C-alpha positions in Angstrom: -7.9 -8.4 -17.4 -7.5 -10.5 -14.1 -5.3 -12.8 -15.8 -2.8 -10.1 -16.8 -3.0 -8.4 -13.5 -2.9 -11.1 -11.0 -1.4 -14.2 -12.7 2.1 -13.3 -12.5 1.8 -11.8 -8.9 0.4 -15.2 -8.0 3.0 -17.1 -9.5 6.1 -14.8 -8.7 5.0 -13.9 -5.0 3.6 -17.2 -3.9 6.6 -17.9 -1.8 6.0 -14.6 0.4 3.2 -15.0 2.9 2.0 -11.2 2.7 1.6 -11.4 -1.1 -0.4 -14.6 -0.8 -2.6 -13.1 1.9 -3.0 -9.6 0.0 -4.1 -11.6 -3.0 -6.7 -13.3 -1.3 -7.9 -10.2 0.4 -8.1 -8.6 -3.2 -10.1 -11.5 -4.5 -12.4 -11.1 -1.6 -13.1 -7.6 -2.3 -13.9 -8.4 -6.0 -16.2 -11.2 -4.9 -18.0 -8.7 -2.6 -19.2 -6.8 -5.7 -21.6 -9.5 -6.1 -21.3 -9.7 -10.0 -21.9 -13.1 -11.1 -18.9 -13.1 -13.8 -16.6 -11.2 -11.5 -17.2 -13.6 -8.9 -16.5 -16.7 -11.1 -13.2 -15.2 -12.2 -12.0 -13.9 -8.7 -12.8 -17.3 -7.2 -10.9 -19.2 -10.0 -8.0 -16.5 -9.4 -8.0 -17.0 -5.7 -7.9 -20.9 -6.4 -4.8 -20.4 -8.5 -3.0 -18.3 -6.2 -3.9 -20.5 -3.4 -2.4 -23.5 -5.1 0.8 -21.7 -5.9 1.5 -20.5 -2.3 0.4 -23.9 -1.1 3.2 -25.5 -3.1 5.7 -22.8 -2.1 5.2 -21.8 1.6 6.9 -24.0 4.0 6.1 -23.0 7.4 2.9 -24.5 9.0 1.6 -21.4 10.4 1.9 -19.6 7.1 0.2 -22.2 5.2 -2.6 -22.2 7.8 -3.1 -18.4 7.7 -3.4 -18.8 3.7 -5.9 -21.6 4.4 -8.1 -19.4 6.4 -7.9 -16.6 4.1 -8.8 -18.5 1.3 -11.6 -20.2 2.8 -12.8 -16.7 3.7 -12.5 -15.6 0.2 -14.3 -18.5 -1.6 -17.2 -19.0 0.6 -19.4 -16.2 0.0 
């Protein structure tokens, strides 16, 4: 389910900081449900979205904002 919902957005929206940040917030919300399987999948998708955006974004301040959002998402 997460693959179908998030992978295309992660890939196609990677160059837009607002999309990249929104995705990290969405994955953070999924992690907050404290379901072991959901956490695993949400973190994996957060990592994938981060990697796509990291390769696409060019402004250092956007990359820093993404890094902070990703760190917050994956350290629960």
